[in-house]
GUFITOR-580252 format. One record per residue (C-alpha): x, y, z; residue in three letters. Coordinates in steps of 0.2 Angstrom, whole numbers. Layout:
residues N
PT       u       v       w   resn
PT       X       Y       Z    Ala
...
***
This chain:
residues 727
PT       u       v       w   resn
PT       0       1       1    Unk
PT      15      11       3    Unk
PT      23       7     -13    Unk
PT       5      11     -21    Unk
PT       2      29     -13    Unk
PT      21      32     -18    Unk
PT      17      28     -36    Unk
PT       1      40     -35    Unk
PT      10      53     -26    Unk
PT      23      52     -39    Unk
PT      10      52     -54    Unk
PT       3      66     -46    Unk
PT      17      77     -45    Unk
PT      21      74     -64    Unk
PT       4      80     -69    Unk
PT       8      95     -58    Unk
PT      24      98     -67    Unk
PT      14      97     -83    Unk
PT       1     107     -79    Unk
PT      12     121     -73    Unk
PT      21     119     -90    Unk
PT       5     120     -99    Unk
PT       4     104    -108    Unk
PT      -7      93     -97    Unk
PT     -24     100    -103    Unk
PT     -21     106    -120    Unk
PT     -31      99    -134    Unk
PT     -23      97    -151    Unk
PT     -29     106    -168    Unk
PT     -37      95    -181    Unk
PT     -41     100    -200    Unk
PT     -59     101    -195    Unk
PT     -56     113    -181    Unk
PT     -45     123    -193    Unk
PT     -58     123    -206    Unk
PT     -72     128    -195    Unk
PT     -62     139    -185    Unk
PT     -76     150    -177    Unk
PT     -77     134    -165    Unk
PT     -62     140    -157    Unk
PT     -62     159    -161    Unk
PT     -79     165    -163    Unk
PT     -84     177    -177    Unk
PT     -83     197    -173    Unk
PT     -97     207    -176    Unk
PT     -98     215    -195    Unk
PT    -104     227    -206    Unk
PT    -104     241    -192    Unk
PT    -113     256    -198    Unk
PT    -118     273    -189    Unk
PT    -137     274    -190    Unk
PT    -141     290    -200    Unk
PT    -149     305    -189    Unk
PT    -143     297    -172    Unk
PT    -128     292    -162    Unk
PT    -133     274    -163    Unk
PT    -122     260    -171    Unk
PT    -129     245    -181    Unk
PT    -119     227    -183    Unk
PT    -123     209    -189    Unk
PT    -118     197    -176    Unk
PT    -115     180    -180    Unk
PT    -118     165    -169    Unk
PT    -121     145    -171    Unk
PT    -126     151    -190    Unk
PT    -140     162    -183    Unk
PT    -136     180    -190    Unk
PT    -144     194    -181    Unk
PT    -144     213    -183    Unk
PT    -141     224    -168    Unk
PT    -141     243    -163    Unk
PT    -130     250    -150    Unk
PT    -135     266    -142    Unk
PT    -119     277    -137    Unk
PT    -129     288    -125    Unk
PT    -137     273    -115    Unk
PT    -124     259    -120    Unk
PT    -139     249    -122    Unk
PT    -140     237    -138    Unk
PT    -156     228    -144    Unk
PT    -158     216    -158    Unk
PT    -170     222    -173    Unk
PT    -181     206    -178    Unk
PT    -181     205    -196    Unk
PT    -178     187    -196    Unk
PT    -196     181    -200    Unk
PT    -196     188    -218    Unk
PT    -190     173    -228    Unk
PT    -174     177    -241    Unk
PT    -169     192    -233    Unk
PT    -149     194    -232    Unk
PT    -145     204    -216    Unk
PT    -128     207    -222    Unk
PT    -134     218    -238    Unk
PT    -143     230    -226    Unk
PT    -142     248    -230    Unk
PT    -150     263    -219    Unk
PT    -162     275    -227    Unk
PT    -155     294    -225    Unk
PT    -167     298    -210    Unk
PT    -162     281    -202    Unk
PT    -180     276    -199    Unk
PT    -180     261    -214    Unk
PT    -168     248    -219    Unk
PT    -165     241    -237    Unk
PT    -162     222    -239    Unk
PT    -156     213    -254    Unk
PT    -162     193    -254    Unk
PT    -169     180    -266    Unk
PT    -165     192    -280    Unk
PT    -177     205    -274    Unk
PT    -176     221    -263    Unk
PT    -186     223    -246    Unk
PT    -189     237    -236    Unk
PT    -191     235    -216    Unk
PT    -199     250    -206    Unk
PT    -191     251    -190    Unk
PT    -206     259    -181    Unk
PT    -220     247    -187    Unk
PT    -206     231    -186    Unk
PT    -214     226    -204    Unk
PT    -205     222    -219    Unk
PT    -211     224    -238    Unk
PT    -206     217    -254    Unk
PT    -202     231    -265    Unk
PT    -197     221    -281    Unk
PT    -202     204    -288    Unk
PT    -202     194    -305    Unk
PT    -188     183    -311    Unk
PT    -176     197    -315    Unk
PT    -164     200    -301    Unk
PT    -163     217    -294    Unk
PT    -144     223    -287    Unk
PT    -134     236    -283    Unk
PT    -148     245    -274    Unk
PT    -145     261    -265    Unk
PT    -157     274    -256    Unk
PT    -157     292    -265    Unk
PT    -152     306    -253    Unk
PT    -168     312    -250    Unk
PT    -174     294    -245    Unk
PT    -190     294    -256    Unk
PT    -183     282    -269    Unk
PT    -172     268    -272    Unk
PT    -161     264    -286    Unk
PT    -157     248    -293    Unk
PT    -149     239    -309    Unk
PT    -159     225    -317    Unk
PT    -153     216    -333    Unk
PT    -140     229    -333    Unk
PT    -151     243    -333    Unk
PT    -153     257    -320    Unk
PT    -171     259    -312    Unk
PT    -178     268    -299    Unk
PT    -193     265    -287    Unk
PT    -204     276    -278    Unk
PT    -207     271    -260    Unk
PT    -222     281    -257    Unk
PT    -231     274    -274    Unk
PT    -221     259    -279    Unk
PT    -220     264    -296    Unk
PT    -204     257    -305    Unk
PT    -195     270    -317    Unk
PT    -183     263    -331    Unk
PT    -169     275    -334    Unk
PT    -158     266    -347    Unk
PT    -165     254    -361    Unk
PT    -150     249    -369    Unk
PT    -143     236    -357    Unk
PT    -140     219    -363    Unk
PT    -129     204    -357    Unk
PT    -114     214    -364    Unk
PT    -119     232    -359    Unk
PT    -119     235    -342    Unk
PT    -126     253    -335    Unk
PT    -122     256    -318    Unk
PT    -114     240    -315    Unk
PT     -96     235    -316    Unk
PT     -90     219    -326    Unk
PT     -79     205    -320    Unk
PT     -61     215    -325    Unk
PT     -67     231    -319    Unk
PT     -73     225    -303    Unk
PT     -58     213    -300    Unk
PT     -45     226    -306    Unk
PT     -51     244    -305    Unk
PT     -62     243    -289    Unk
PT     -61     238    -272    Unk
PT     -71     221    -275    Unk
PT     -83     227    -260    Unk
PT     -96     233    -273    Unk
PT    -101     231    -292    Unk
PT    -109     247    -292    Unk
PT    -106     260    -305    Unk
PT    -117     274    -302    Unk
PT    -118     289    -290    Unk
PT    -135     301    -284    Unk
PT    -132     319    -284    Unk
PT    -134     324    -267    Unk
PT    -152     334    -272    Unk
PT    -158     317    -277    Unk
PT    -163     323    -294    Unk
PT    -149     314    -306    Unk
PT    -140     299    -307    Unk
PT    -122     298    -314    Unk
PT    -117     282    -321    Unk
PT    -105     272    -329    Unk
PT    -109     262    -346    Unk
PT     -98     247    -350    Unk
PT     -98     239    -367    Unk
PT     -90     221    -367    Unk
PT     -94     217    -385    Unk
PT     -76     219    -391    Unk
PT     -68     209    -376    Unk
PT     -63     190    -382    Unk
PT     -76     178    -374    Unk
PT     -68     164    -362    Unk
PT     -76     147    -359    Unk
PT     -80     141    -342    Unk
PT     -86     124    -342    Unk
PT     -96     118    -328    Unk
PT     -94      98    -324    Unk
PT    -106      94    -309    Unk
PT    -121      90    -319    Unk
PT    -128      76    -332    Unk
PT    -128      87    -345    Unk
PT    -112      98    -343    Unk
PT    -114     117    -344    Unk
PT    -106     129    -353    Unk
PT    -104     148    -351    Unk
PT     -95     161    -358    Unk
PT     -85     175    -349    Unk
PT     -79     192    -357    Unk
PT     -61     192    -351    Unk
PT     -48     202    -359    Unk
PT     -30     196    -359    Unk
PT     -15     206    -361    Unk
PT     -15     215    -377    Unk
PT     -33     210    -380    Unk
PT     -47     224    -382    Unk
PT     -54     230    -367    Unk
PT     -72     236    -363    Unk
PT     -77     251    -369    Unk
PT     -82     263    -357    Unk
PT     -92     279    -358    Unk
PT    -100     291    -344    Unk
PT    -116     298    -343    Unk
PT    -129     306    -331    Unk
PT    -149     304    -331    Unk
PT    -163     314    -324    Unk
PT    -172     304    -313    Unk
PT    -189     313    -318    Unk
PT    -188     315    -335    Unk
PT    -175     303    -339    Unk
PT    -165     314    -351    Unk
PT    -150     308    -351    Unk
PT    -132     317    -355    Unk
PT    -117     310    -363    Unk
PT     -99     316    -358    Unk
PT     -89     319    -373    Unk
PT     -69     319    -370    Unk
PT     -62     338    -372    Unk
PT     -51     341    -386    Unk
PT     -31     337    -384    Unk
PT     -38     326    -368    Unk
PT     -26     313    -362    Unk
PT     -28     296    -370    Unk
PT     -43     286    -362    Unk
PT     -45     268    -360    Unk
PT     -53     266    -343    Unk
PT     -64     276    -332    Unk
PT     -62     276    -312    Unk
PT     -75     264    -304    Unk
PT     -79     278    -291    Unk
PT     -85     295    -293    Unk
PT     -91     310    -283    Unk
PT    -103     326    -285    Unk
PT    -100     343    -279    Unk
PT    -111     346    -263    Unk
PT    -123     358    -274    Unk
PT    -126     345    -286    Unk
PT    -121     355    -300    Unk
PT    -105     344    -307    Unk
PT     -99     326    -304    Unk
PT     -80     322    -303    Unk
PT     -73     307    -310    Unk
PT     -56     300    -318    Unk
PT     -49     292    -334    Unk
PT     -33     282    -335    Unk
PT     -23     278    -352    Unk
PT     -19     259    -355    Unk
PT      -4     260    -347    Unk
PT     -10     267    -331    Unk
PT       4     280    -331    Unk
PT      -8     296    -334    Unk
PT     -23     300    -324    Unk
PT     -35     316    -327    Unk
PT     -48     321    -314    Unk
PT     -64     328    -324    Unk
PT     -76     340    -317    Unk
PT     -92     340    -327    Unk
PT    -109     349    -326    Unk
PT    -120     340    -338    Unk
PT    -134     352    -339    Unk
PT    -122     367    -344    Unk
PT    -110     357    -354    Unk
PT     -96     364    -345    Unk
PT     -81     352    -343    Unk
PT     -64     355    -337    Unk
PT     -48     345    -330    Unk
PT     -46     347    -311    Unk
PT     -29     340    -311    Unk
PT     -17     327    -319    Unk
PT      -8     313    -309    Unk
PT       8     304    -320    Unk
PT      20     291    -317    Unk
PT      31     282    -326    Unk
PT      27     266    -318    Unk
PT       9     263    -314    Unk
PT      -5     274    -303    Unk
PT     -12     265    -288    Unk
PT     -26     277    -281    Unk
PT     -41     278    -290    Unk
PT     -50     287    -276    Unk
PT     -61     300    -283    Unk
PT     -60     320    -275    Unk
PT     -67     321    -257    Unk
PT     -79     337    -258    Unk
PT     -80     347    -243    Unk
PT     -95     357    -239    Unk
PT     -88     374    -246    Unk
PT     -82     364    -264    Unk
PT     -64     363    -258    Unk
PT     -59     344    -260    Unk
PT     -46     331    -251    Unk
PT     -36     321    -264    Unk
PT     -24     306    -262    Unk
PT      -9     304    -273    Unk
PT       6     296    -272    Unk
PT      18     310    -281    Unk
PT      31     310    -269    Unk
PT      33     291    -267    Unk
PT      21     289    -253    Unk
PT       3     288    -253    Unk
PT      -3     306    -243    Unk
PT     -16     317    -241    Unk
PT     -18     336    -251    Unk
PT     -30     348    -250    Unk
PT     -37     357    -266    Unk
PT     -46     374    -271    Unk
PT     -63     371    -278    Unk
PT     -54     376    -294    Unk
PT     -41     364    -293    Unk
PT     -27     374    -285    Unk
PT     -17     364    -273    Unk
PT     -18     374    -256    Unk
PT      -9     361    -245    Unk
PT      -1     345    -242    Unk
PT     -10     338    -227    Unk
PT       3     323    -223    Unk
PT      21     319    -227    Unk
PT      34     306    -224    Unk
PT      39     289    -226    Unk
PT      24     281    -223    Unk
PT       7     279    -232    Unk
PT     -12     280    -229    Unk
PT     -21     263    -230    Unk
PT     -38     254    -227    Unk
PT     -40     236    -226    Unk
PT     -39     225    -241    Unk
PT     -56     225    -252    Unk
PT     -65     236    -239    Unk
PT     -79     246    -242    Unk
PT     -72     259    -229    Unk
PT     -64     275    -236    Unk
PT     -47     280    -237    Unk
PT     -50     296    -226    Unk
PT     -65     302    -216    Unk
PT     -69     319    -213    Unk
PT     -76     323    -196    Unk
PT     -93     334    -200    Unk
PT     -88     353    -198    Unk
PT     -74     348    -185    Unk
PT     -60     353    -197    Unk
PT     -51     336    -193    Unk
PT     -48     322    -207    Unk
PT     -46     305    -200    Unk
PT     -37     290    -208    Unk
PT     -26     273    -205    Unk
PT      -9     275    -209    Unk
PT       8     263    -208    Unk
PT      16     275    -196    Unk
PT      26     271    -186    Unk
PT      29     254    -191    Unk
PT      21     246    -209    Unk
PT      17     231    -201    Unk
PT       4     239    -190    Unk
PT     -11     251    -196    Unk
PT     -14     264    -183    Unk
PT     -27     279    -183    Unk
PT     -21     299    -185    Unk
PT     -30     313    -188    Unk
PT     -24     332    -195    Unk
PT     -33     348    -197    Unk
PT     -37     354    -213    Unk
PT     -24     368    -211    Unk
PT     -11     355    -208    Unk
PT      -9     357    -190    Unk
PT     -11     346    -174    Unk
PT      -5     329    -184    Unk
PT      -9     317    -170    Unk
PT     -10     298    -167    Unk
PT     -27     293    -158    Unk
PT     -24     274    -157    Unk
PT     -14     267    -143    Unk
PT      -9     248    -145    Unk
PT       3     241    -157    Unk
PT      -6     231    -169    Unk
PT     -19     234    -182    Unk
PT     -35     247    -181    Unk
PT     -49     251    -192    Unk
PT     -59     266    -192    Unk
PT     -77     271    -194    Unk
PT     -82     290    -189    Unk
PT     -98     296    -185    Unk
PT    -107     308    -197    Unk
PT    -106     322    -185    Unk
PT     -87     318    -181    Unk
PT     -89     316    -162    Unk
PT     -86     298    -161    Unk
PT     -76     283    -171    Unk
PT     -79     264    -170    Unk
PT     -63     255    -171    Unk
PT     -59     236    -174    Unk
PT     -43     232    -165    Unk
PT     -32     216    -167    Unk
PT     -13     210    -167    Unk
PT      -5     193    -170    Unk
PT     -10     185    -154    Unk
PT     -26     194    -151    Unk
PT     -44     192    -162    Unk
PT     -53     206    -166    Unk
PT     -60     217    -152    Unk
PT     -72     232    -157    Unk
PT     -73     247    -147    Unk
PT     -82     264    -145    Unk
PT     -70     280    -143    Unk
PT     -73     299    -144    Unk
PT     -65     307    -158    Unk
PT     -49     314    -147    Unk
PT     -45     296    -144    Unk
PT     -54     293    -128    Unk
PT     -62     276    -123    Unk
PT     -80     275    -121    Unk
PT     -85     258    -123    Unk
PT     -81     239    -130    Unk
PT     -95     234    -141    Unk
PT     -89     217    -146    Unk
PT     -76     206    -138    Unk
PT     -80     187    -143    Unk
PT     -74     176    -130    Unk
PT     -61     162    -139    Unk
PT     -55     146    -134    Unk
PT     -37     148    -139    Unk
PT     -30     145    -121    Unk
PT     -37     127    -124    Unk
PT     -24     123    -137    Unk
PT      -5     122    -137    Unk
PT       0     135    -150    Unk
PT      16     138    -157    Unk
PT      26     156    -155    Unk
PT      26     169    -168    Unk
PT      41     179    -170    Unk
PT      43     194    -180    Unk
PT      61     195    -189    Unk
PT      68     208    -199    Unk
PT      80     201    -215    Unk
PT      93     211    -223    Unk
PT      95     208    -241    Unk
PT     111     209    -250    Unk
PT     111     227    -255    Unk
PT     105     232    -237    Unk
PT      87     233    -240    Unk
PT      76     228    -223    Unk
PT      64     214    -227    Unk
PT      50     209    -214    Unk
PT      46     191    -212    Unk
PT      37     180    -198    Unk
PT      43     163    -191    Unk
PT      32     151    -181    Unk
PT      38     138    -170    Unk
PT      31     122    -164    Unk
PT      22     122    -147    Unk
PT      35     111    -141    Unk
PT      50     119    -149    Unk
PT      67     112    -144    Unk
PT      83     123    -152    Unk
PT      93     109    -151    Unk
PT      81      98    -163    Unk
PT      82     101    -182    Unk
PT      64     106    -190    Unk
PT      57     106    -207    Unk
PT      52     124    -215    Unk
PT      37     129    -224    Unk
PT      38     145    -233    Unk
PT      21     152    -237    Unk
PT      22     164    -250    Unk
PT      13     177    -259    Unk
PT      24     192    -264    Unk
PT      13     201    -277    Unk
PT       8     218    -277    Unk
PT      -5     227    -266    Unk
PT      -5     213    -252    Unk
PT       6     212    -237    Unk
PT       5     196    -229    Unk
PT      19     199    -213    Unk
PT       8     212    -201    Unk
PT       4     213    -184    Unk
PT     -13     208    -185    Unk
PT     -26     194    -181    Unk
PT     -24     179    -194    Unk
PT      -6     184    -200    Unk
PT      -3     166    -191    Unk
PT     -19     158    -197    Unk
PT     -25     143    -186    Unk
PT     -18     132    -201    Unk
PT      -2     138    -198    Unk
PT      -4     132    -181    Unk
PT      -9     114    -186    Unk
PT       6     112    -196    Unk
PT      17     120    -183    Unk
PT       9     106    -171    Unk
PT      15      94    -184    Unk
PT      33      98    -181    Unk
PT      36     110    -194    Unk
PT      43     129    -194    Unk
PT      31     141    -203    Unk
PT      40     156    -212    Unk
PT      33     171    -223    Unk
PT      43     185    -230    Unk
PT      37     201    -238    Unk
PT      47     204    -254    Unk
PT      48     221    -263    Unk
PT      34     222    -275    Unk
PT      22     218    -259    Unk
PT      12     232    -252    Unk
PT      14     245    -237    Unk
PT      32     251    -240    Unk
PT      29     266    -253    Unk
PT      29     266    -272    Unk
PT      47     264    -274    Unk
PT      46     248    -264    Unk
PT      34     242    -277    Unk
PT      40     247    -294    Unk
PT      56     236    -293    Unk
PT      45     221    -300    Unk
PT      41     232    -317    Unk
PT      41     223    -332    Unk
PT      49     207    -324    Unk
PT      36     199    -311    Unk
PT      45     187    -301    Unk
PT      63     191    -303    Unk
PT      66     203    -288    Unk
PT      54     194    -279    Unk
PT      63     178    -278    Unk
PT      78     187    -275    Unk
PT      72     193    -258    Unk
PT      63     177    -256    Unk
PT      82     171    -257    Unk
PT      87     181    -244    Unk
PT      75     175    -232    Unk
PT      78     157    -236    Unk
PT      97     160    -232    Unk
PT      93     168    -216    Unk
PT      84     152    -212    Unk
PT      98     141    -217    Unk
PT     109     152    -204    Unk
PT      98     146    -189    Unk
PT     106     130    -181    Unk
PT      88     121    -178    Unk
PT      83     123    -196    Unk
PT      85     107    -208    Unk
PT      89     115    -225    Unk
PT      87     100    -234    Unk
PT      69      98    -228    Unk
PT      61     114    -234    Unk
PT      45     117    -244    Unk
PT      36     132    -251    Unk
PT      17     135    -256    Unk
PT       6     147    -260    Unk
PT     -10     152    -269    Unk
PT     -14     165    -284    Unk
PT       1     176    -284    Unk
PT       9     165    -272    Unk
PT       5     150    -283    Unk
PT      13     158    -296    Unk
PT      29     163    -285    Unk
PT      29     145    -279    Unk
PT      32     137    -298    Unk
PT      43     152    -302    Unk
PT      54     149    -287    Unk
PT      54     131    -290    Unk
PT      58     133    -310    Unk
PT      72     148    -307    Unk
PT      79     141    -290    Unk
PT      77     124    -293    Unk
PT      89     116    -279    Unk
PT      83     126    -266    Unk
PT      66     116    -260    Unk
PT      62     100    -259    Unk
PT      44     101    -261    Unk
PT      31     115    -266    Unk
PT      13     115    -267    Unk
PT       4     129    -280    Unk
PT     -13     133    -279    Unk
PT     -22     142    -293    Unk
PT      -6     148    -299    Unk
PT      -3     160    -314    Unk
PT       9     149    -326    Unk
PT      11     162    -339    Unk
PT       6     181    -337    Unk
PT      -2     179    -356    Unk
PT     -15     170    -347    Unk
PT     -20     182    -335    Unk
PT     -32     199    -337    Unk
PT     -27     214    -346    Unk
PT     -29     227    -333    Unk
PT     -19     218    -320    Unk
PT      -5     212    -330    Unk
PT      -2     227    -341    Unk
PT      -1     237    -326    Unk
PT      16     229    -321    Unk
PT      21     220    -336    Unk
PT      14     231    -351    Unk
PT       9     220    -366    Unk
PT      18     204    -372    Unk
PT      21     215    -388    Unk
PT      30     229    -378    Unk
PT      39     218    -366    Unk
PT      41     201    -376    Unk
PT      58     196    -366    Unk
PT      49     201    -349    Unk
PT      35     189    -351    Unk
PT      47     176    -355    Unk
PT      57     178    -340    Unk
PT      44     179    -330    Unk
PT      35     163    -334    Unk
PT      37     146    -324    Unk
PT      28     137    -340    Unk
PT      44     142    -351    Unk
PT      55     135    -336    Unk
PT      45     120    -331    Unk
PT      59     108    -337    Unk
PT      70     115    -323    Unk
PT      58     106    -311    Unk
PT      67      95    -299    Unk
PT      55      96    -282    Unk
PT      41      86    -279    Unk
PT      25      97    -284    Unk
PT       7      97    -279    Unk
PT      -3     108    -292    Unk
PT     -21     114    -284    Unk
PT     -35     122    -294    Unk
PT     -54     126    -294    Unk
PT     -61     119    -310    Unk
PT     -74     134    -309    Unk
PT     -61     146    -307    Unk
PT     -65     163    -316    Unk
PT     -50     172    -309    Unk
PT     -35     163    -313    Unk
PT     -43     150    -326    Unk
PT     -39     131    -325    Unk
PT     -29     135    -342    Unk
PT     -14     140    -332    Unk
PT     -11     122    -324    Unk
PT     -16     113    -339    Unk
PT      -3     122    -349    Unk
PT       8     119    -334    Unk
PT       4     100    -334    Unk
PT       8      99    -354    Unk
PT      25     106    -351    Unk
PT      28      96    -336    Unk
PT      24      80    -347    Unk
PT      34      86    -362    Unk
PT      49      87    -351    Unk
PT      46      72    -342    Unk
PT      43      79    -324    Unk
PT      31      70    -312    Unk
PT      19      79    -301    Unk
PT       3      78    -290    Unk
PT     -15      85    -296    Unk
PT     -27      91    -286    Unk
PT     -44      98    -293    Unk
PT     -58     104    -285    Unk
PT     -74     104    -294    Unk
PT     -87     117    -291    Unk
PT     -75     130    -283    Unk
PT     -68     145    -291    Unk
PT     -52     156    -286    Unk
PT     -54     156    -267    Unk
PT     -63     138    -261    Unk
PT     -77     143    -249    Unk
PT     -86     126    -248    Unk
PT     -82     118    -231    Unk
PT     -78      99    -238    Unk
PT     -67     108    -251    Unk
PT     -59     119    -238    Unk
PT     -57     103    -227    Unk
PT     -50      92    -239    Unk
PT     -37     107    -244    Unk
PT     -30     107    -227    Unk
PT     -30      88    -226    Unk
PT     -21      87    -242    Unk
PT      -7     100    -240    Unk
PT      -2      92    -223    Unk
PT      -1      76    -230    Unk
PT       9      83    -244    Unk
PT      23      91    -233    Unk
PT      23      77    -221    Unk
PT      26      65    -236    Unk
PT      40      75    -240    Unk
PT      48      84    -228    Unk
PT      51      70    -214    Unk
PT      68      63    -211    Unk
PT      74      49    -222    Unk
PT      72      32    -217    Unk
PT      88      25    -210    Unk
***
């Protein structure tokens, strides 16, 4: 009995040690948990908006597939649920407030729905087989505009009468709506809308896109007994683009005014997808671009009088990033974003187009969340303050700043290191902020306009502490020319510096994207799963990526892949210098541009990685769309050597690593053509490969089973290829 007691005490002592070390009660991650990660980290509130005419905040809460709309009152600190769930087919995420804040517009089932807060009743506004899309309230709140069958319509909320404003819409002629390439490459992807009400609600300015000259691209859909076939208008480099024109139509008379380019205007290939009216409703400002996207003009057009002048012109030898229209103030002056000094900064202009002053400056830039509908800057009512997010003081963070219109009192409002977002109240007295860092899931909070904390709106309880997670470290790597590159390293939860570990490099590398940020999700639960299985995870932002100024980007001009690979190799050399890295067991993977970079690396530095997985990869830039590709590469006719050098397809014979190719069969962005051609080249050169095709999915997999299979397949691929050699 004494021996048994001794054993029990020894066992309890071991448990105590394990518990103290944090391992005893820790759970392990699984592909299933990673795929449905909200079981560990519940979704934060979304679609946060200020209710017009009040100091109230609305948002969508997601809980156990029960989405709900809530309103939070700033004065009372109380919240209440808005019950619209009884209306079948309503998409809560689509909600839009009326200008008075008394009604809410929804989409759902191809129709429009109007919810009245006073009565709690919902009525359907549209019906029929034709889908109503891209709806907006008029500024006066008495009408709703929408697009149906590529024509613009308005609907009177008092009488229910629908008025058709355009009549030439067809599958190839789009009025007030963006086509695929405009939405993907010129807009922010948050909306496909291409029209704007005048402030007095009497006119609508809109873009008309004619896709007739654009070549057809066939898409085949296999998941049916009789295979379906559709045609996408998809311009590839050098192809004809959509023909765009600009118009204003009267809501009452349906009279249309057509903008005519002034004599000696800059060459016009594209129109900016967003535009802005002057506060007095007398003129509309819009942008035009040449095909190379190096020259942009800001036009101010009075459709009624025919007055038409150029407010300002931007030129850049490489390409122009910012396509935000002028932000007009009440007195006619406007705020303007420009990278003319190499960094995206804010400028103030007179109503005549004369530069008054530069409001921000320095080796940092304004920014907003990727694919977000939030504006790049927000003006605080009549307060004289402009609010924005910036990369100052660290490009891996996003901090909230403000400055006065006279250029004084530049100040930071956000406190913690990490990533913040900003939504200013219409009167400029408060703002809503969502904060996260690499170890903290999003927290939504309310502040006064001077940065004083008011309340926490949302802080979902997570279960991260239940799991043994790896440690994330931010690393600075020095390239051979002295350039500082930012990277991220994740170590296994039971990391032992005396062991040798295999490394998985996750790469993106392309323009407009930054993957090394101090934000939640930079180390994903998938990364943690792989770390739990004994891998080191590594990512590095090379030159050409976002967040560090225009000169940082333009080193990739006309030669995609070359500079990116050089910087990625600097990261690899750093990894090889670490005593716990097994340089013989290194793998690489990426999706989209990251898929391109994976294949470019495996074919242009073929002895570095033992294996690689490329998802949705561009294998030759002649296959991708015109607007994106020509921005960085020009056309194949102008830059044939650059296209050849940037092509993994042309270098497929150099492949030495084990390769997994992954692609969505229904991908309408990076078409399956890319992977099929690469396979043909591999077979021609006698190279082996693995292939994973996902039927029914597009560029990003959204189905649970597809995402689960992808995680499982990637984990198995790297375990099979990066484990120690058998003795």
